[in-house]
C-alpha positions in Angstrom: -57.1 -16.3 65.3 -56.1 -15.7 61.9 -58.0 -12.1 61.9 -56.4 -11.4 65.4 -53.1 -11.8 63.2 -54.2 -9.3 60.2 -55.7 -6.8 62.4 -52.4 -6.8 64.9 -49.8 -6.2 61.5 -52.0 -3.8 60.5 -52.2 -1.8 64.1 -48.4 -1.9 63.4 -48.0 0.1 60.5 -50.3 2.6 61.5 -49.4 3.0 65.2 -45.4 2.3 65.1 -44.7 6.4 65.3 -46.2 6.5 68.4 -44.3 3.6 70.5 -43.8 4.6 74.1 -42.9 1.0 75.7 -38.9 1.8 76.5 -36.2 -0.6 76.1 -34.2 0.9 79.0 -34.5 -0.6 82.3 -33.3 2.7 84.4 -36.4 4.2 82.7 -39.6 2.7 82.5 -42.3 3.7 81.0 -44.7 6.1 83.2 -48.6 5.0 83.5 -50.2 7.2 85.8 -49.8 9.3 88.9 -51.1 7.8 92.2 -49.8 7.5 96.2 -47.2 5.9 97.4 -49.6 3.3 99.2 -51.5 2.0 95.9 -52.2 -1.3 95.8 -54.1 -4.0 94.2 -53.0 -3.3 90.5 -54.9 -5.7 88.2 -54.2 -6.0 84.4 -56.9 -6.8 82.2 -56.7 -7.7 78.7 -58.9 -9.5 75.7 -57.8 -10.8 72.3 -60.7 -8.4 71.0 -59.7 -5.1 72.2 -57.7 -3.9 69.4 -54.4 -4.9 71.8 -55.1 -2.5 74.5 -55.0 -3.3 77.6 -56.7 -1.9 80.6 -54.5 -1.5 84.5 -56.6 -1.1 87.6 -55.1 0.3 91.3 -56.8 1.3 94.2 -55.8 3.9 97.0 -57.6 6.4 99.3 -60.1 8.9 98.0 -62.8 11.1 98.7 -64.9 7.6 98.5 -62.4 5.3 100.6 -60.5 2.7 99.3 -61.4 3.0 95.5 -60.3 2.4 92.3 -59.2 4.1 89.9 -58.2 3.1 85.7 -55.4 3.3 83.0 -56.1 2.2 79.4 -53.2 1.7 77.4 -53.0 1.2 73.5 -51.0 -1.8 72.1 -47.5 0.4 72.1 -47.6 1.5 76.0 -49.5 5.2 75.3 -52.3 6.0 77.7 -55.3 7.1 77.0 -57.1 8.6 79.8 -54.8 11.1 81.1 -51.8 11.2 83.6 -53.9 10.5 86.3 -56.6 7.9 84.9 -60.1 7.7 85.6 -61.4 7.4 89.4 -64.2 5.1 89.7 -67.1 7.1 92.1 -69.2 5.0 93.5 -70.3 6.5 96.7 -69.0 4.9 100.6 -66.5 2.3 99.1 -65.1 0.0 101.6 -61.9 1.3 103.3 -60.2 -2.0 102.5 -61.9 -5.5 100.9 -60.8 -8.3 98.3 -64.5 -7.0 96.6 -62.9 -5.7 93.2 -62.4 -7.1 90.3 -61.7 -6.2 86.4 -62.5 -7.6 83.0 -61.7 -6.2 79.4 -64.8 -6.9 77.0 -64.8 -8.2 73.5 -66.6 -4.5 72.5 -63.0 -2.5 73.8 -64.9 -1.4 77.1 -64.3 -2.2 80.4 -65.8 -3.2 83.2 -64.9 -3.3 87.0 -66.5 -4.4 90.2 -66.3 -3.2 93.9 -67.7 -3.9 97.2 -69.5 -0.5 98.7 -68.9 -0.2 102.5 -72.3 -0.6 103.4 -71.7 -4.5 101.8 -73.3 -4.2 98.2 -71.3 -5.0 94.8 -71.5 -2.3 92.5 -69.7 -2.6 88.9 -68.7 0.4 86.6 -68.5 0.1 82.6 -66.1 2.4 80.8 -66.2 2.5 76.8 -62.5 2.9 75.0 -63.3 6.9 75.1 -63.8 7.3 78.9 -67.4 7.8 79.0 -69.6 5.5 81.2 -72.8 4.1 80.0 -74.4 2.9 83.2 -73.4 6.0 84.8 -70.3 7.3 87.2 -71.9 5.2 90.0 -72.3 2.3 87.9 -74.8 0.3 89.1 -75.7 -2.8 92.2 -75.8 -6.3 91.1 -77.4 -9.5 93.1 -80.3 -7.4 94.2 -78.2 -6.0 97.0 -76.5 -9.1 98.2 -72.7 -9.7 98.6 -70.1 -7.6 99.7 -67.1 -9.9 100.3 -64.9 -11.4 97.2 -65.4 -10.3 94.1 -64.7 -12.3 90.4 -65.6 -11.4 86.5 -65.5 -13.3 83.4 -65.7 -11.8 80.1 -67.6 -13.7 77.4 -67.2 -12.9 73.7 -70.9 -11.8 73.2 -69.9 -8.6 75.1 -71.7 -9.5 78.2 -69.9 -10.7 81.3 -70.4 -13.2 84.2 -70.1 -11.7 87.8 -69.8 -13.2 91.3 -69.6 -11.8 94.9 -70.6 -13.0 98.2 -71.5 -12.2 101.7 -69.0 -14.7 103.1 -71.8 -17.4 103.9 -73.5 -17.4 100.6 -71.9 -16.9 96.8 -74.4 -15.3 94.0 -73.8 -15.4 90.2 -75.3 -13.3 87.6 -74.8 -12.8 83.8 -74.9 -8.8 83.0 -75.7 -8.5 79.2 -73.7 -6.0 77.1 -76.7 -3.6 77.4 -76.9 -4.0 81.1 -79.6 -5.4 81.7 -79.6 -8.5 84.0 -79.9 -12.1 83.6 -81.6 -13.9 86.6 -79.1 -14.4 89.6 -78.2 -17.9 91.1 -77.8 -18.3 94.7 -74.8 -20.9 96.0 -75.7 -22.3 99.5 -75.1 -24.4 102.2 -76.6 -24.3 105.1 -74.4 -26.0 106.8 -71.1 -24.1 105.5 -70.0 -20.9 104.1 -69.9 -20.7 100.0 -67.1 -18.7 99.2 -64.0 -18.0 97.5 -65.4 -18.6 94.1 -63.4 -19.0 90.8 -65.1 -18.4 87.5 -63.9 -20.6 84.4 -66.0 -20.6 81.2 -67.6 -23.9 79.6 -67.8 -24.9 76.1 -71.4 -24.7 75.8 -71.5 -20.9 76.5 -72.1 -21.8 80.3 -69.8 -21.4 83.2 -67.9 -23.2 86.0 -67.7 -22.0 89.4 -65.6 -23.4 91.2 -66.0 -22.9 95.2 -64.8 -23.6 98.7 -67.4 -24.4 101.3 -66.0 -24.4 104.7 -66.2 -23.7 108.4 -64.4 -21.8 110.9 -62.0 -23.1 113.3 -60.7 -21.3 116.3 -59.3 -17.6 115.1 -56.6 -18.6 112.6 -58.1 -22.0 110.2 -61.0 -22.9 108.1 -62.2 -26.4 107.5 -62.7 -26.6 103.6 -63.7 -28.7 100.8 -63.7 -27.6 97.2 -66.3 -28.3 94.4 -67.2 -27.4 90.8 -70.5 -26.8 89.5 -71.9 -25.7 86.2 -74.6 -22.6 85.3 -75.9 -21.0 82.2 -76.4 -17.7 81.5 -80.1 -17.5 82.9 -78.5 -18.4 86.4 -80.1 -22.4 86.1 -77.5 -25.3 87.3 -77.0 -27.4 84.5 -74.3 -29.6 86.6 -74.8 -30.6 90.1 -71.4 -30.2 92.1 -69.0 -32.3 92.0 -65.8 -32.7 94.8 -62.8 -31.7 94.2 -60.7 -31.4 97.2 -61.5 -32.9 100.0 -61.9 -31.5 103.5 -59.0 -30.1 104.7 -57.8 -27.7 107.9 -56.2 -24.7 106.1 -55.2 -21.1 107.3 -57.5 -18.8 106.8 -55.7 -16.6 104.2 -55.1 -19.4 101.4 -57.6 -19.7 98.8 -57.8 -21.8 95.9 -57.5 -20.8 92.3 -58.8 -21.9 89.2 -57.2 -21.4 85.0 -59.0 -22.6 82.1 -56.9 -25.9 80.6 -57.8 -24.2 76.8 -60.0 -27.4 76.6 -63.3 -26.3 78.1 -62.1 -27.8 81.4 -59.4 -26.5 84.1 -56.9 -26.7 86.5 -58.0 -25.9 90.6 -55.0 -25.2 92.8 -54.2 -24.4 96.2 -51.6 -24.3 99.2 -52.1 -24.8 102.4 -51.0 -27.0 105.4 -53.8 -29.6 106.2 -51.5 -32.6 105.0 -49.1 -33.9 107.6 -48.1 -30.0 108.8 -46.4 -29.5 106.0 -47.0 -26.4 103.3 -47.5 -27.6 100.2 -49.1 -26.6 96.8 -51.5 -29.1 95.1 -53.3 -29.0 91.6 -56.5 -31.3 90.4 -58.2 -31.0 86.9 -61.5 -31.3 85.7 -62.9 -31.7 82.2 -65.5 -29.9 79.6 -68.3 -32.3 81.4 -67.1 -30.9 85.1 -65.6 -34.3 85.7 -62.3 -34.8 87.7 -59.4 -36.0 85.9 -56.7 -36.6 89.1 -58.9 -39.1 91.2 -57.1 -37.8 94.4 -59.3 -35.5 96.5 -56.2 -34.5 98.1 -54.7 -33.4 94.4 -51.0 -33.8 93.3 -48.7 -32.2 95.4 -46.4 -29.7 93.3 -43.1 -30.5 95.4 -42.0 -33.7 97.2 -44.4 -32.7 101.1 -41.3 -31.3 103.5 -42.0 -30.0 107.0 -38.8 -28.0 107.1 -40.0 -26.1 104.3 -42.6 -24.1 102.7 -43.9 -24.1 98.8 -46.2 -21.3 98.6 -47.0 -18.4 96.3 -48.0 -20.3 93.1 -48.8 -18.6 90.1 -50.1 -20.6 87.0 -50.3 -20.4 83.2 -51.3 -23.0 80.5 -49.0 -24.8 77.6 -51.4 -24.2 74.9 -49.6 -27.3 73.0 -49.8 -29.6 75.5 -52.3 -27.9 78.1 -50.8 -28.7 80.8 -50.5 -26.2 83.7 -47.4 -24.9 84.7 -46.7 -23.3 87.9 -44.0 -21.0 89.0 -43.7 -21.0 93.2 -41.7 -20.0 95.9 -39.9 -22.2 98.4 -38.8 -20.5 101.8 -37.6 -22.4 105.0 -40.4 -23.6 107.4 -38.8 -22.6 110.8 -37.5 -18.5 110.1 -39.3 -18.3 106.5 -35.5 -16.5 105.6 -34.8 -18.4 102.4 -36.2 -17.8 99.0 -36.0 -20.1 96.2 -38.3 -20.2 93.0 -39.4 -22.9 91.3 -41.2 -24.2 88.8 -43.1 -27.1 87.7 -45.6 -29.2 85.1 -48.7 -31.0 85.7 -50.7 -32.9 83.4 -54.4 -33.4 83.1 -54.4 -36.7 84.6 -51.7 -35.7 87.3 -48.1 -36.6 86.1 -45.3 -34.5 87.0 -42.7 -34.9 83.8 -40.3 -32.7 85.6 -41.0 -34.6 88.7 -40.1 -32.0 91.9 -39.5 -29.2 89.5 -36.4 -26.8 88.2 -34.7 -24.4 90.3 -34.8 -20.9 88.7 -33.5 -19.0 91.6 -31.8 -19.3 94.9 -31.8 -15.6 96.3 -30.6 -16.9 100.0 -32.4 -14.6 102.8 -33.1 -11.9 100.3 -36.7 -12.0 99.1 -38.4 -13.0 95.8 -42.2 -11.3 95.4 -44.5 -11.1 92.4 -43.7 -14.7 90.9 -45.5 -14.9 87.5 -45.7 -17.6 84.8 -47.2 -17.0 81.4 -46.8 -19.2 78.2 -45.8 -17.5 74.8 -48.8 -17.1 71.7 -46.1 -17.4 68.7 -43.7 -19.7 70.3 -43.3 -23.1 72.0 -42.1 -21.9 76.3 -43.2 -19.6 78.5 -41.6 -16.5 80.7 -40.5 -16.1 84.4 -41.2 -12.2 85.9 -40.5 -11.8 89.5 -39.5 -9.0 92.1 -35.9 -9.7 93.4 -34.8 -8.0 96.8 -31.3 -6.8 96.9 -29.6 -8.0 99.6 -28.7 -4.6 102.1 -31.1 -2.2 100.1 -34.9 -1.7 100.7 -36.3 -2.5 97.0 -36.4 -4.8 94.5 -35.5 -5.1 90.7 -37.7 -6.6 88.4 -36.1 -9.9 86.6 -37.4 -11.9 83.6 -36.3 -15.9 82.3 -37.7 -17.3 79.3 -37.4 -21.1 78.9 -38.2 -23.4 76.6 -41.1 -26.4 76.4 -38.5 -28.5 78.1 -38.5 -26.2 81.1 -34.8 -25.2 79.5 -33.8 -21.4 80.0 -32.8 -19.2 76.8 -32.5 -16.2 77.9 -32.5 -13.5 81.2 -34.0 -9.9 81.3 -33.4 -7.3 83.5 -36.8 -5.4 83.2 -36.3 -3.0 86.0 -33.2 -2.3 87.2 -34.2 0.6 89.5 -34.1 -0.9 93.3 -36.7 1.4 94.8 -39.6 -0.2 96.6 -42.4 -1.3 94.5 -45.9 -2.3 95.4 -46.3 -5.2 92.6 -49.3 -6.0 90.6 -51.3 -9.3 91.0 -50.9 -10.5 87.2 -49.7 -9.6 84.2 -51.6 -9.2 80.9 -50.2 -12.5 79.3 -48.3 -12.5 76.3 -51.1 -11.1 73.7 -49.5 -10.6 70.2 -46.2 -11.4 71.2 -45.8 -9.2 74.4 -46.0 -9.2 77.9 -46.8 -6.3 80.5 -46.2 -6.1 84.2 -46.7 -3.1 86.0 -46.1 -1.9 89.7 -46.4 1.3 92.0 -43.1 3.2 93.1 -43.7 2.8 96.8 -41.5 6.4 97.3 -42.9 8.5 94.9 -46.2 7.0 94.3 -45.7 7.0 90.4 -47.7 4.1 88.2 -45.0 2.1 85.7 -45.0 -0.8 83.8 -42.7 -2.2 81.2 -43.1 -5.0 78.4 -41.3 -7.7 77.5 -41.3 -10.0 74.0 -41.3 -13.9 73.8 -37.1 -13.5 73.1 -36.5 -10.8 76.1 -36.7 -7.9 73.9 -38.7 -4.5 75.2 -39.5 -1.3 74.0 -40.7 -1.9 70.2 -42.0 -5.3 69.7 -41.4 -6.7 65.8 -44.7 -9.1 65.6 -44.0 -12.5 64.1 -45.5 -12.8 60.7 -47.6 -15.9 61.4 -46.9 -19.0 59.9 -48.7 -20.4 57.3 -51.9 -22.2 59.1 -50.9 -25.5 59.3 -52.8 -27.1 62.3 -56.1 -27.8 60.4 -58.6 -29.5 62.2 -60.7 -32.8 60.7 -64.3 -32.2 59.9 -67.8 -34.4 59.3 -66.8 -35.8 62.5 -69.8 -38.3 63.5 -70.7 -41.8 65.2 -72.4 -44.5 66.1 -73.2 -47.7 67.9 -72.3 -51.0 65.9 -71.1 -54.3 66.2 -68.0 -55.1 64.9 -66.4 -59.0 64.6 -69.4 -59.9 67.5 -68.1 -56.6 69.6 -70.1 -54.3 70.6 -68.8 -50.6 70.3 -68.6 -47.3 68.8 -67.7 -46.7 65.1 -66.8 -42.8 64.5 -65.3 -41.5 61.0 -64.7 -38.3 59.6 -63.1 -36.4 56.5 -59.5 -35.7 57.0 -57.9 -32.3 57.5 -56.4 -30.1 54.5 -52.3 -31.1 55.7 -51.2 -34.6 56.7 -51.5 -34.9 60.6 -49.0 -37.7 62.1 -52.1 -38.8 64.2 -55.1 -38.4 65.4 -56.6 -38.2 68.9 -59.9 -39.4 70.0 -61.1 -37.9 73.5 -63.4 -39.7 75.7 -63.9 -39.4 79.4 -64.3 -43.5 79.8 -60.8 -44.6 77.7 -58.5 -45.9 80.5 -55.5 -43.3 79.4 -58.3 -40.3 78.2 -57.2 -40.6 75.1 -57.2 -42.8 71.9 -54.3 -42.8 69.0 -55.5 -43.5 65.5 -53.2 -43.4 62.4 -53.4 -41.0 60.3 -54.0 -43.5 57.4 -57.3 -44.1 58.9 -60.3 -41.7 59.0 -62.7 -44.5 60.6 -61.9 -45.8 64.5 -64.0 -48.5 66.5 -64.0 -48.2 69.9 -64.6 -51.7 71.9 -67.7 -51.0 74.2 -65.8 -53.1 77.1 -63.0 -50.2 76.8 -65.2 -47.4 77.3 -68.3 -49.3 79.4 -70.7 -49.1 77.3 -72.7 -51.9 78.3 -72.9 -50.2 81.9 -73.5 -46.4 80.7 -77.1 -45.8 80.6 -75.9 -41.9 79.9 -74.5 -39.8 77.5 -71.0 -40.0 76.2 -69.0 -37.8 74.7 -66.6 -38.1 72.1 -63.8 -35.6 70.4 -61.2 -35.8 67.7 -58.5 -33.7 66.9 -55.4 -33.9 64.4 -52.2 -33.9 66.2 -49.2 -33.0 64.0 -45.0 -33.8 63.7 -44.6 -30.4 65.2 -46.2 -30.8 68.1 -49.2 -29.1 67.5 -52.8 -30.2 67.7 -55.5 -29.1 66.1 -58.8 -27.7 67.5 -62.0 -30.1 68.0 -63.6 -31.4 65.2 -66.9 -30.4 63.8 -70.0 -32.3 63.2 -72.4 -31.6 60.5 -74.4 -29.9 62.9 -71.3 -27.7 63.5 -70.7 -29.2 67.3 -67.2 -30.1 68.5 -68.3 -33.2 69.9 -70.3 -36.3 68.8 -72.5 -37.7 71.4 -73.3 -41.4 72.1 -76.2 -42.5 74.1 -75.1 -45.6 76.3 -78.2 -47.1 76.4 -78.7 -47.5 72.4 -79.6 -50.1 70.9 -77.6 -51.7 67.4 -79.0 -50.1 64.5 -80.6 -52.6 62.1 -78.1 -52.6 59.4 -79.5 -50.9 56.2 -77.9 -48.4 53.7 -81.3 -47.5 51.5 -81.5 -44.5 53.2 -78.4 -43.0 51.4 -79.1 -41.2 48.0 -75.5 -40.6 47.2 -72.4 -42.0 48.1 -69.4 -39.8 49.5 -66.9 -42.8 50.1 -66.9 -46.5 50.9 -64.2 -48.1 53.7 -63.0 -51.1 54.4 -63.6 -52.5 57.8 -59.2 -51.5 58.3 -60.8 -47.7 57.6 -59.2 -47.5 54.1 -60.6 -45.8 51.6 -61.6 -47.8 48.6 -61.0 -46.4 45.0 -64.7 -46.4 44.1 -68.4 -46.2 45.2 -69.9 -48.5 43.8 -71.4 -51.2 46.3 -72.5 -53.7 43.6 -68.5 -54.7 42.6 -67.7 -55.0 46.2 -66.7 -58.1 47.3 -68.7 -60.1 50.1 -67.6 -58.9 54.0 -67.9 -55.5 55.8 -68.2 -52.1 54.6 -68.3 -48.3 56.2 -70.5 -46.3 54.1 -70.8 -42.7 54.3 -73.1 -40.9 52.2 -75.4 -38.4 51.7 -79.7 -38.6 52.2 -82.2 -37.0 50.4 -82.7 -34.3 52.6 -78.7 -33.7 52.4 -77.8 -35.0 55.8 -74.7 -36.6 56.0 -74.4 -39.9 57.4 -72.0 -43.5 57.9 -73.3 -46.7 58.1 -72.0 -50.2 58.3 -73.1 -52.9 55.6 -72.7 -56.3 55.1 -72.1 -57.5 51.7 -72.9 -61.0 50.6 -72.1 -60.8 46.6 
């Protein structure tokens, strides 16, 4: 992250004179020429793309309902002319949900589309507008597919692609040079496997969250939602796990997945499958793909109420707590003629600190569209953006509000005061480098327009904050082994403290009752009772992770082991090793059984008792051993 800050600050110094973003809500920034019917607008950005972002939209052209793209630099300057770049893949479908876009780590962008003859094509466009795989791109999935598309960029310049033919889903990794890895097929003889979402996994793999469903009548699906994990060679590395149990839902409602920033993800959907009341339901799985919310109906964002619909959710992740933050719409159930906007927070274990949420806006009978929520990256808090219909006028403004971490509104800004009708985008850029971008089409003249907004509600030239002195350091040299303490069977964990003093440490383990074990900051050794973590009943691996938590609410990244992993694996079937420390040739530290470090490294001077010795072996490996001294 530090390298990104340094680059962005340098960028601001070089290009400050070229800034295009305006600060006048009546005169927003022009992005490209289009047509009034253009829609399906998506924005793609990447933290390693020099601050650039890519905008994709679709409209009718010579090859059907096809994509066009525009590239913007950090300051809103268009890079690909007034009309953008048109995707020329032949014979595109007149309309299809088979479109996706992803910004890659090499500064390029890939766009995926579904052709009229039911194939998935992907086109790569370099920053200079050239197409290294040809203007038509290349076909994926050996010609299979033809339905929905999803893309997920990886940090090596490659990306994951997911497509479906509405019965079977297909997953394929595309290397940075355009070579294809082995395709994976996700299928069930009795059900349709579709509507997949992609989430990055910690071990260079990917989670696929997909529905298994059958059609009931003409309007409904009987639907379940699962997660499975695959590697880049198309191999299934974690069998499918049920997230949402079977519900009968409207066929137009799909699910969404968003990474939690810890290796797992939240999954949410809205439907009327429970008691006939439309509501939004949330679940979560951790970095191992295991659900942490055990009700397979999920957690209802709002108390179910048949008289009202709670729908149209959009989510972001709080970077400090890793809770999911959602914005959603309430409408009156009978006529759907009332419009309210709510926000809510849900934790990984399904708690709702804000209860039934916080009301952001009551717009009476005038619509509110394009609800978006994005967490800040320099400050604690988030913003909500929406299109607000104006009573008596066929059109809407674009409004934004800022909130602190407790849900208190801190600012309000009108991003577009012109009330012409707009075709809204499907996502915002998110707060990369202290600004967020929203884009829309003027449904009267066809122009594509956009606006940036900062974390304090400002528009136009955003002054990038000077990053604070890093203070959220992680522990290091994280290790663990099975042993006994006072006759109790359990796991010893040890680590080196970070450069700055934390408030406490957090040990994460799936088997812990509360999911996290807090350790006082004066200790850097912990013993976890085997009964607490179910050690005696587990014959497989148990994974522990460690962070440092600070007084300002921040939390470090996971501590690394001497091998460079961010986790310690304990074999649940392992027996207690013999007590010996002869393999240690150089003692680094000695701790008493309470985890307090001693001020010397001489075992001969220890009084009788039990100690933890950390040291290095002849080959340089750092190990930790429990010893019993009888002096």
